C-alpha positions in Angstrom: -13.1 -24.8 -7.3 -13.7 -21.1 -8.2 -10.8 -18.9 -9.1 -9.8 -16.2 -6.5 -11.3 -12.8 -7.2 -9.5 -11.0 -10.0 -7.4 -14.0 -11.1 -9.2 -14.5 -14.4 -8.3 -10.9 -15.4 -4.6 -11.7 -15.0 -4.2 -14.5 -17.6 -5.2 -15.7 -21.0 -5.9 -13.7 -24.2 -6.9 -10.0 -23.9 -10.7 -9.6 -23.4 -13.1 -6.7 -23.5 -12.9 -4.8 -20.2 -9.2 -5.8 -19.6 -6.7 -3.1 -18.7 -3.9 -2.9 -21.2 -0.5 -1.2 -20.8 1.2 -0.1 -23.9 5.0 0.6 -24.0 6.4 2.7 -26.8 10.0 2.5 -28.1 11.1 5.1 -25.6 9.7 3.1 -22.6 6.7 5.3 -22.0 3.6 3.7 -20.7 0.0 4.2 -21.8 -2.9 2.4 -19.9 -6.5 2.0 -21.2 -9.4 -0.3 -21.1 -10.3 -2.5 -24.0 -13.6 -1.8 -25.7 -15.0 -3.4 -28.9 -15.1 -1.0 -31.8 -13.0 1.7 -30.1 -9.7 3.1 -31.3 -6.6 4.0 -29.3 -5.1 7.4 -30.4 -1.6 8.8 -29.9 0.4 11.5 -31.5 2.0 8.7 -33.5 -1.2 7.4 -35.0 -3.9 5.1 -33.9 -5.0 1.4 -34.0 -8.3 -0.4 -33.2 -8.9 -2.1 -29.9 -10.2 -5.1 -31.9 -6.6 -5.8 -32.9 -5.8 -6.7 -29.3 -9.1 -8.4 -28.3 -8.4 -12.1 -28.4 -4.6 -11.6 -28.9 -2.2 -13.1 -26.4 -0.5 -10.9 -23.8 2.9 -9.7 -25.0 1.6 -8.9 -28.5 3.0 -6.0 -30.5 0.6 -3.6 -32.3 1.5 -0.9 -34.8 -0.2 2.4 -35.2 -1.2 4.1 -38.5 2.1 5.9 -38.1 4.0 2.6 -38.1 5.1 2.9 -34.5 5.3 -0.4 -32.5 3.8 -0.7 -29.1 4.2 -3.7 -26.7 0.9 -4.7 -25.1 0.8 -6.2 -21.6 -1.6 -6.2 -18.7 -0.4 -3.7 -16.1 1.1 -5.1 -13.0 -0.4 -4.0 -9.7 2.6 -1.6 -9.1 1.9 -0.1 -12.6 -1.8 0.2 -12.0 -1.6 2.0 -8.7 0.8 4.6 -10.1 -1.5 5.4 -13.1 -5.0 5.1 -11.4 -7.1 8.2 -10.6 -6.1 9.8 -7.3 -7.9 11.6 -4.5 -5.1 11.4 -1.9 -1.5 10.4 -2.6 -1.0 6.7 -3.1 1.2 4.3 -1.1 4.1 3.7 -3.4 4.8 0.1 -4.5 8.1 0.0 -2.6 6.3 0.8 0.6 3.4 -1.5 -0.1 5.8 -4.3 -0.6 7.5 -3.6 2.7 4.2 -3.5 4.5 3.1 -6.8 3.1 6.5 -8.4 4.1 7.1 -6.8 7.5 3.5 -6.7 8.7 3.4 -10.4 7.6 0.2 -10.2 5.7 -0.9 -13.7 5.0 -3.8 -15.5 3.2 -6.9 -15.4 5.3 -5.6 -12.6 7.6 -8.0 -10.3 9.4 -6.7 -6.8 8.7 -7.9 -3.3 9.6 -6.6 -0.3 7.6 -7.1 3.4 8.4 -6.5 6.0 5.7 -7.6 4.5 2.4 -6.6 7.4 0.3 -6.9 6.3 -3.4 -7.1 2.5 -2.7 -3.5 1.6 -3.5 -2.6 -0.2 -0.3 -6.1 -1.7 -0.1 -5.5 -3.4 -3.5 -2.2 -4.9 -2.3 -3.7 -6.0 1.0 -6.8 -7.6 -0.7 -4.6 -9.6 -3.1 -2.5 -10.8 -0.3 -5.3 -11.9 2.1 -7.4 -13.5 -0.6 -11.2 -14.1 -0.6 -11.1 -15.9 2.8 -9.5 -13.0 4.6 -11.0 -9.8 5.9 -10.0 -6.2 5.2 -12.0 -3.5 7.0 -10.8 -0.1 5.7 -11.7 3.3 7.3 -11.5 6.6 5.5 -12.5 9.9 7.0 -13.3 11.6 3.7 -16.2 10.3 1.6 -14.8 11.7 -1.7 -11.5 9.7 -1.1 -13.5 6.6 -0.2 -15.5 6.9 -3.5 -12.3 7.1 -5.5 -10.7 4.2 -3.6 -13.8 2.0 -4.1 -13.8 2.7 -7.9 -10.0 2.0 -8.2 -10.2 -1.3 -6.3 -13.3 -2.5 -8.1 -11.7 -1.6 -11.5 -8.6 -3.6 -10.6 -10.5 -6.7 -9.4 -13.3 -6.5 -11.9 -16.0 -5.8 -9.3 -16.5 -5.7 -5.5 -14.0 -7.8 -3.5 -15.8 -10.3 -1.1 -13.2 -9.7 1.6 -13.4 -5.9 1.6 -15.5 -3.6 3.8 -15.1 0.2 3.5 -16.4 2.5 6.3 -16.5 6.3 6.0 -15.5 7.8 9.4 -12.8 7.9 12.1 -11.3 4.6 13.1 -11.2 5.5 16.8 -14.9 6.3 16.8 -16.1 3.4 14.6 -13.8 0.5 15.2 -15.8 -2.5 16.3 -13.7 -5.3 14.9 -12.2 -7.8 17.3 -9.6 -10.6 17.0 -7.8 -8.6 14.3 -4.4 -10.0 13.1 -3.0 -6.8 11.6 -3.6 -3.1 11.7 -2.2 -0.7 9.2 -2.4 3.1 9.9 -1.7 5.5 7.1 -2.8 8.7 8.6 -1.8 12.1 10.0 -2.0 11.2 13.7 -1.8 7.4 14.2 -1.2 7.9 18.0 -4.9 9.0 18.3 -5.9 5.4 17.4 -3.6 3.4 19.6 -6.1 2.7 22.4 -8.8 1.5 20.0 -6.2 -0.6 18.0 -4.8 -2.2 21.2 -8.2 -3.5 22.1 -8.8 -4.9 18.6 -5.5 -6.7 18.0 -4.9 -10.3 19.1 -1.8 -11.0 21.2 1.1 -11.2 18.8 -0.8 -9.1 16.2 1.1 -6.5 14.3 0.6 -2.8 14.2 2.2 -1.1 11.2 2.2 2.7 10.8 3.1 4.8 7.7 4.0 8.4 8.4 5.6 11.1 6.3 7.7 13.2 8.8 10.2 12.7 11.5 8.0 14.5 14.0 5.1 12.1 13.3 7.5 9.2 13.6 8.9 10.3 17.0 5.5 11.0 18.5 4.1 7.7 17.2 7.0 5.7 18.7 6.8 7.4 22.0 3.0 6.9 22.2 3.5 3.2 21.5 6.0 3.0 24.3 3.7 4.9 26.6 0.6 2.8 26.1 2.6 -0.2 27.3 0.9 -3.1 25.5 3.3 -3.3 22.5 6.9 -4.5 22.2 9.6 -2.0 21.3 8.7 -0.6 17.8 11.0 -0.8 14.8 11.2 2.0 12.3 12.8 2.4 8.9 12.5 3.9 5.4 13.4 2.5 2.0 14.8 4.1 -1.2 15.1 2.6 -4.7 17.9 3.4 -7.1 17.6 1.8 -10.6 20.6 1.1 -12.8 21.3 2.1 -16.4 22.8 -0.8 -18.3 23.8 -0.2 -21.9 26.9 -2.0 -23.2 29.9 -0.9 -21.1 27.9 2.0 -19.6 26.7 0.4 -16.3 25.9 3.1 -13.8 23.2 4.2 -11.4 20.3 6.1 -12.9 20.3 9.9 -12.4 16.9 9.7 -10.7 15.8 7.6 -7.8 12.8 7.0 -5.7 13.9 8.6 -2.4 11.9 9.4 0.7 8.2 8.8 0.6 7.5 7.9 4.2 8.6 6.1 7.3 7.3 2.7 8.3 7.2 1.3 11.8 5.9 -2.0 13.3 5.2 -3.2 16.8 3.6 -6.4 18.1 0.7 -6.6 20.6 1.7 -8.1 23.9 -0.6 -10.5 25.9 -3.0 -8.7 28.3 -1.4 -7.8 31.6 2.2 -8.2 30.4 4.6 -5.3 30.7 7.1 -4.8 27.9 10.7 -5.6 28.8 12.8 -2.6 29.7 15.0 -1.2 27.0 18.7 -1.7 27.8 20.0 0.7 25.1 21.2 4.0 26.5 20.4 6.9 24.2 23.0 9.5 23.2 23.5 12.5 25.4 21.0 15.2 24.6 18.5 12.7 23.1 16.0 13.9 25.8 15.9 17.6 26.4 15.1 19.3 29.7 11.6 20.0 28.6 10.9 16.4 27.6 7.7 15.1 29.1 7.3 11.7 27.5 7.5 8.2 28.9 10.1 7.8 31.7 11.3 11.4 31.3 11.7 11.8 35.0 15.3 10.5 35.2 14.6 7.4 33.2 15.9 8.4 29.8 18.5 5.7 29.9 16.1 2.9 30.9 
């Protein structure tokens, strides 16, 4: 039985072509690709790549300046933060939330719009495996080229489950019986009609947006189209902790707002979503509100 795509690059001794992440005594990371006969240079000296080729992961190398570096393969969260970028990447904290709450499973058929630099595509491909299907849409050809290079560098070549299309999703989407749709784009509400036709009943729509105005419009548009259940929206923040002897405290820096996530599930054809029973706060809908049920139905 053949190994899943990319698995051979994640274990065993270091080989030519492997990505290596060095960590210096101050915790700083340096990532490079192993090449026979090459040297790695820092302001603290250098060492030959050949010292690591054939060595086990977790080895320590010393530069000519006698500085020790720990050598490991970069984890996918490390890789996506250091890879070349066209557009901003989906941060690992958000990618992890998408994998969990969009319920990405092995063999899933997934459509993604807004590839950016290929960060989320890499996470999705690793989750769905070789037997799944990821069809990614990207409007800009230059972003698509960068994403393709980043994904293929991580997996060691083209991934058999990945198809990348340059163009607008709403104009090019031909996939049917899709299990999950991930929209990381400026105006996801423009794709809802096309997405609703592609998703299977019970399928999950997950949107990633940056601002509260995008979030509000996306939620109201999902409610208005009428073929999804009530969407759920949230954001996540990460605060690391400093632990040194008795000094146990939060770090001074944290990963704060990067974007909002929302999910909604496709209803069966011909089914109307149940009415919301929650009454919004006074003033939640202004006099000029023209969205769903605005004509006296704000309390639904």
